[in-house]
VOMAR-767925 format. One line per field, with one value per residue (C-alpha): residue in three letters; chain; x, y, z. Coordinates in nm, 4 decimals. Layout:
! VOMAR-767925
resn	(ala	...)
chain	(A	...)
u	(X	...)
v	(Y	...)
w	(Z	...)
! end
This chain:
! VOMAR-767925
resn	(met	asp	ile	ala	ala	ala	arg	pro	leu	arg	his	ala	pro	thr	pro	arg	ser	ala	arg	pro	arg	arg	tyr	leu	met	thr	ala	pro	gln	phe	phe	ala	val	asp	tyr	val	ile	asn	pro	trp	met	asp	ala	ser	val	val	val	asp	thr	asp	arg	ala	ile	thr	gln	trp	glu	thr	leu	arg	gln	thr	tyr	leu	asp	leu	gly	his	ser	val	asp	leu	ile	asp	pro	val	pro	gly	leu	pro	asp	met	val	tyr	ala	ala	asn	gly	gly	thr	val	leu	asn	gly	arg	ala	val	val	ala	arg	phe	ala	his	pro	glu	arg	ala	arg	glu	ala	val	ala	tyr	ala	asp	trp	met	thr	arg	asn	gly	tyr	asp	ala	phe	glu	thr	arg	his	val	asn	glu	gly	gln	gly	asp	leu	leu	thr	val	gly	gly	val	val	leu	ala	gly	phe	gly	phe	arg	thr	asp	arg	arg	ala	his	asp	glu	val	ala	gly	his	ile	gly	leu	pro	val	val	ser	leu	glu	leu	val	asp	pro	arg	phe	tyr	his	leu	asp	thr	ala	leu	ala	val	leu	asp	asp	ala	thr	val	ala	tyr	tyr	pro	pro	ala	phe	ser	gln	asp	ser	arg	ala	thr	leu	ala	gly	met	phe	pro	asp	ala	ile	glu	val	ala	ser	ala	asp	ala	tyr	val	leu	gly	leu	asn	val	val	ser	asp	gly	leu	asn	val	val	leu	pro	ala	ala	ala	thr	gly	phe	ala	glu	gln	leu	arg	ala	ala	gly	tyr	arg	pro	val	gly	val	asp	leu	ser	glu	leu	leu	lys	gly	gly	gly	ser	val	lys	cys	cys	thr	leu	glu	val	phe	ser)
chain	(A	A	A	A	A	A	A	A	A	A	A	A	A	A	A	A	A	A	A	A	A	A	A	A	A	A	A	A	A	A	A	A	A	A	A	A	A	A	A	A	A	A	A	A	A	A	A	A	A	A	A	A	A	A	A	A	A	A	A	A	A	A	A	A	A	A	A	A	A	A	A	A	A	A	A	A	A	A	A	A	A	A	A	A	A	A	A	A	A	A	A	A	A	A	A	A	A	A	A	A	A	A	A	A	A	A	A	A	A	A	A	A	A	A	A	A	A	A	A	A	A	A	A	A	A	A	A	A	A	A	A	A	A	A	A	A	A	A	A	A	A	A	A	A	A	A	A	A	A	A	A	A	A	A	A	A	A	A	A	A	A	A	A	A	A	A	A	A	A	A	A	A	A	A	A	A	A	A	A	A	A	A	A	A	A	A	A	A	A	A	A	A	A	A	A	A	A	A	A	A	A	A	A	A	A	A	A	A	A	A	A	A	A	A	A	A	A	A	A	A	A	A	A	A	A	A	A	A	A	A	A	A	A	A	A	A	A	A	A	A	A	A	A	A	A	A	A	A	A	A	A	A	A	A	A	A	A	A	A	A	A	A	A	A	A	A	A	A	A	A	A	A	A	A	A	A	A	A	A	A	A)
u	(2.1441	1.9004	1.7251	1.7093	1.5516	1.3578	1.5364	1.4821	1.2951	1.5180	1.2752	0.9265	0.6367	0.4723	0.0984	-0.0913	-0.4317	-0.6623	-0.8539	-1.1379	-1.0317	-1.2021	-1.1106	-1.1916	-1.2153	-1.3177	-1.4493	-1.2506	-1.5489	-1.3311	-1.0025	-0.7757	-0.4130	-0.4529	-0.1090	0.2227	0.3523	0.5240	0.7240	0.4303	0.2124	0.1995	-0.0489	-0.0646	-0.2056	-0.5794	-0.7579	-1.0604	-1.2661	-1.5273	-1.2554	-1.0966	-1.4303	-1.4788	-1.1314	-1.1824	-1.5186	-1.3530	-1.1054	-1.3851	-1.5800	-1.2668	-1.2416	-1.6082	-1.5731	-1.2810	-1.5020	-1.3823	-1.5874	-1.5508	-1.6549	-1.6911	-1.6163	-1.7922	-1.5495	-1.5154	-1.5081	-1.1718	-0.9774	-0.8660	-0.6271	-0.8805	-0.9211	-0.5843	-0.7480	-0.4407	-0.2827	-0.5711	-0.4411	-0.4115	-0.6347	-0.4328	-0.4404	-0.7826	-0.6471	-0.6509	-0.3934	-0.5171	-0.2831	-0.0954	-0.0125	0.3136	0.1479	-0.1224	-0.3175	-0.4112	-0.4539	-0.8368	-0.8445	-0.7431	-1.0669	-1.2807	-1.0858	-1.0824	-1.4612	-1.4929	-1.2691	-1.4757	-1.8073	-1.6770	-1.5723	-1.2044	-1.0247	-0.8457	-0.4976	-0.3099	0.0681	0.2687	0.4855	0.3925	0.2605	0.0840	-0.1003	-0.0640	0.1275	0.4233	0.2995	0.2709	0.1979	0.3725	0.2553	0.3174	0.5590	0.5018	0.7398	0.7562	0.8896	1.0553	1.2588	0.9991	0.6660	0.6361	0.8673	1.0793	0.9887	0.6278	0.7342	0.7878	0.4527	0.2766	0.4575	0.3572	-0.0079	-0.0619	0.1703	0.3601	0.7261	0.8033	1.0978	1.2089	1.3070	1.4612	1.3400	1.5939	1.4323	1.1641	0.9659	0.8996	0.7917	0.5779	0.6741	0.3736	0.5153	0.8383	0.7330	0.4361	0.3149	0.2034	0.1198	0.2125	0.5722	0.6428	0.7160	0.8254	1.0292	1.2440	1.5938	1.7079	1.4268	1.5939	1.9120	2.1904	2.1138	1.7456	1.8243	2.0338	1.7474	1.5023	1.7437	1.7885	1.4178	1.2977	1.5683	1.3140	1.1535	1.0678	1.2819	1.1076	1.2491	1.2701	1.0068	0.7515	0.8547	0.8237	0.4526	0.3973	0.3747	0.4487	0.1456	-0.0634	-0.3224	-0.2925	-0.5210	-0.2489	-0.3291	-0.4850	-0.2619	-0.4436	-0.1826	-0.1471	-0.2091	0.1039	0.3321	0.3457	0.6904	0.5943	0.2751	0.4878	0.7046	0.3925	0.2614	0.5948	0.5760	0.2289	0.0166	-0.2688	-0.2054	-0.5173	-0.4349	-0.6417	-0.5969	-0.5689	-0.3759	-0.5911	-0.5251	-0.1550	-0.1514	-0.1750	0.0985	-0.1159	-0.2475	-0.4097	-0.2784	-0.2961	-0.6704	-0.7166	-0.6946	-0.7038	-0.8784	-0.7003	-0.9490)
v	(-0.0928	-0.2481	-0.5799	-0.7268	-1.0619	-1.2464	-1.4206	-1.7966	-1.9899	-2.1762	-2.4616	-2.5846	-2.3429	-2.3475	-2.4287	-2.1009	-2.0295	-1.7299	-1.5794	-1.3273	-0.9650	-0.6350	-0.3376	0.0327	0.2278	0.5694	0.6172	0.8536	1.0809	1.3896	1.2383	1.4770	1.5820	1.9358	1.9597	1.7762	1.6092	1.2984	1.2098	1.0251	1.3359	1.5749	1.8606	1.8910	1.5395	1.5128	1.2757	1.0807	1.0679	0.8325	0.5870	0.6172	0.5344	0.2336	0.1002	0.1561	-0.0201	-0.3190	-0.3335	-0.3171	-0.5910	-0.8047	-0.7977	-0.8898	-1.1746	-1.3083	-1.3201	-1.0074	-0.7241	-0.3613	-0.0625	0.2707	0.6277	0.9029	1.1085	1.4754	1.7554	1.9259	1.6161	1.4564	1.2103	1.0747	0.7693	0.6541	0.5168	0.3327	0.6662	0.7618	0.5661	0.2138	-0.0094	-0.2799	-0.4917	-0.3442	0.0110	0.2905	0.5478	0.8308	0.9858	1.3103	1.4083	1.5632	1.7905	2.0423	1.9560	1.6228	1.7272	1.7271	1.3630	1.2662	1.4122	1.1849	0.8735	0.9652	1.0037	0.6516	0.5127	0.6810	0.5651	0.2093	0.2053	0.2944	0.5717	0.7581	0.8106	1.1081	1.1055	1.4219	1.3489	1.2802	0.9326	0.8396	0.5312	0.2039	0.3831	0.3462	0.0992	-0.2590	-0.5528	-0.8869	-1.1324	-0.9652	-0.7027	-0.3664	-0.2650	0.1140	0.3291	0.6681	0.9012	1.0902	1.1063	0.9383	1.0812	0.8134	0.9568	0.8565	0.4908	0.4943	0.6638	0.3979	0.1132	0.2494	0.2798	-0.0529	-0.2588	-0.4296	-0.4061	-0.1668	-0.2139	0.1073	0.0908	0.3832	0.4656	0.6389	0.6648	0.9384	0.7297	0.4955	0.7578	0.5243	0.1792	0.0239	0.1282	-0.0655	-0.3616	-0.5983	-0.8149	-1.1483	-1.3409	-1.3456	-1.4438	-1.3463	-1.0207	-0.9063	-0.5905	-0.3823	-0.3562	-0.0321	0.1565	0.1005	0.2112	-0.0430	-0.0885	-0.1455	-0.3960	-0.5864	-0.5770	-0.7132	-0.9836	-1.0949	-1.0978	-1.2454	-1.4604	-1.6106	-1.2812	-1.2211	-0.9491	-0.7849	-0.6480	-0.2786	-0.3104	-0.4257	-0.1778	0.1113	0.0377	0.0256	-0.3499	-0.3936	-0.1888	-0.4993	-0.6455	-1.0115	-1.2392	-1.5013	-1.6748	-1.4269	-1.1298	-0.8382	-0.6368	-0.3914	-0.5783	-0.4273	-0.6076	-0.9236	-1.0358	-1.0131	-1.2066	-1.4929	-1.4838	-1.5038	-1.8052	-1.9797	-1.9183	-2.0694	-1.7532	-1.6632	-1.3240	-1.1246	-0.8369	-0.5179	-0.2061	0.1092	0.3077	0.6175	0.6228	0.5702	0.9301	1.0354	0.7980	0.5154	0.1731	-0.1280	-0.1009	0.2778	0.2468	-0.0082	0.0330	-0.3098	-0.3225	-0.5554	-0.5628)
w	(-0.9116	-1.1556	-1.1082	-1.4554	-1.3796	-1.1146	-0.8336	-0.8795	-0.6130	-0.3696	-0.3219	-0.4143	-0.3629	-0.0209	-0.0210	0.0137	0.1646	0.1620	0.4512	0.4342	0.4750	0.5487	0.3330	0.3407	0.0136	-0.1211	-0.4760	-0.7040	-0.7720	-0.7309	-0.8488	-1.0391	-1.0586	-0.9307	-0.7708	-0.7827	-0.4653	-0.6061	-0.9206	-1.0790	-1.0942	-1.3888	-1.3590	-1.7386	-1.7755	-1.8329	-1.5969	-1.7196	-1.4007	-1.5447	-1.6433	-1.2998	-1.1372	-1.3664	-1.2881	-0.9165	-0.9267	-1.0952	-0.8074	-0.5493	-0.7271	-0.7455	-0.3668	-0.3313	-0.5814	-0.3765	-0.0675	0.1115	0.2599	0.1557	0.3649	0.1859	0.2906	0.0978	-0.1128	-0.0202	-0.2812	-0.3012	-0.1901	-0.5188	-0.3508	-0.1029	-0.3276	-0.1909	0.1212	0.2482	0.3359	0.5665	0.8626	0.9931	1.2017	1.3716	1.6857	1.7643	1.7615	1.5068	1.4042	1.1849	0.9284	0.9729	0.6156	0.5043	0.2476	0.3408	0.0248	0.1832	0.5468	0.5450	0.4352	0.7881	0.9236	0.7063	0.7991	1.1694	1.1537	1.0097	1.2847	1.5557	1.4071	1.4008	1.7643	1.7353	1.9197	1.6395	1.7826	1.6375	1.6124	1.6757	1.3732	1.0117	0.9388	0.6175	0.7300	0.5471	0.2777	0.5142	0.7774	0.6518	0.8813	0.8408	1.1040	1.4378	1.3080	1.1421	0.8645	0.8624	0.5801	0.6142	0.3991	0.1971	0.3813	0.7215	0.9869	1.1501	1.4897	1.4262	1.4238	1.8003	1.8508	1.6434	1.8204	2.1581	2.0603	1.8865	2.1065	1.8251	1.7250	1.4400	1.2031	1.0296	0.6618	0.4747	0.1240	-0.1021	-0.4478	-0.4738	-0.7235	-0.4311	-0.1830	0.0292	0.1530	-0.0209	-0.3588	-0.2973	-0.0820	-0.0888	0.1975	0.0531	0.3718	0.7387	0.6655	0.3049	0.1247	-0.2184	-0.2673	-0.4993	-0.3448	-0.5170	-0.3439	-0.0052	0.1671	0.2050	0.5748	0.5067	0.2326	0.4831	0.7323	0.4764	0.3618	0.7214	0.8028	0.4729	0.3115	0.0702	-0.0312	-0.3966	-0.5527	-0.8459	-1.1691	-1.2489	-1.5231	-1.2667	-0.9984	-1.2446	-1.3004	-0.9222	-0.9525	-0.5823	-0.4825	-0.4206	-0.1870	-0.0878	0.1128	0.1496	-0.1796	-0.4223	-0.4965	-0.6602	-0.8496	-1.1385	-1.4636	-1.6206	-1.3714	-1.5792	-1.4658	-1.1007	-1.1774	-1.3094	-0.9975	-0.7838	-0.9756	-0.9356	-0.5601	-0.5314	-0.5311	-0.7654	-0.9275	-1.0140	-1.2465	-1.2548	-1.4660	-1.2541	-1.5142	-1.4663	-1.0923	-1.1565	-1.2825	-0.9175	-0.8060	-0.6702	-0.7551	-0.5882	-0.2334	-0.2311	-0.2915	-0.0127	0.3636	0.5269	0.8633	1.1068	1.3931)
! end
């Protein structure tokens, strides 16, 4: 299935409002493509680390300019994917879940993020099964949407639900290009999402359609530049600059799209949201 055009709005845009957020980020000082664990990665591609740092710094400054706070974790040598902070865990409902990575290349990242959780007063809960943090655990209001199929083990969803005390809705991903939920679905505010239907199983599409009848469905051109890998404060939606069609859909729905270029970090299979762990305290 291919989505060729934007779904038209059913009614006038709802007034939107922003609220200050707290984000956790790690600079791409050691970013590289040293191994291949997703379809976006190509070990023969040369990474310009200086350019990656500049792009990342622009993203961090964008958050600060929008009135948000950004905590930093020091990057660790030998962990080139640590810049993708969202995968390090989730902090929600006053509780923290540290990641258990599917690939051994990333396993040590969990230690760094667990240390940050502990230093900031959270008990870093460890799941028995694979969970890759906010890569696959996205909060919409009082519900957690949880991806599975490529990285996070569906059995971890019950573990997370039990720890944080919120309902978890499981969604199956079926296209390996969209290996984490945050590559195929964007949370825009406490009641609104955008997503790319072909990334999901038929049952999960039906679930999303039932929960979010007014969701924005994006075109393939935007999905294929990880255009759904966004961070929203309820009004301002920071997204990959290349996702121009999605930006127009956001404007039509009353949001303010803020495009940033993270093309260097896309070489590792990540973009805006991947680089940003939101702390819901």
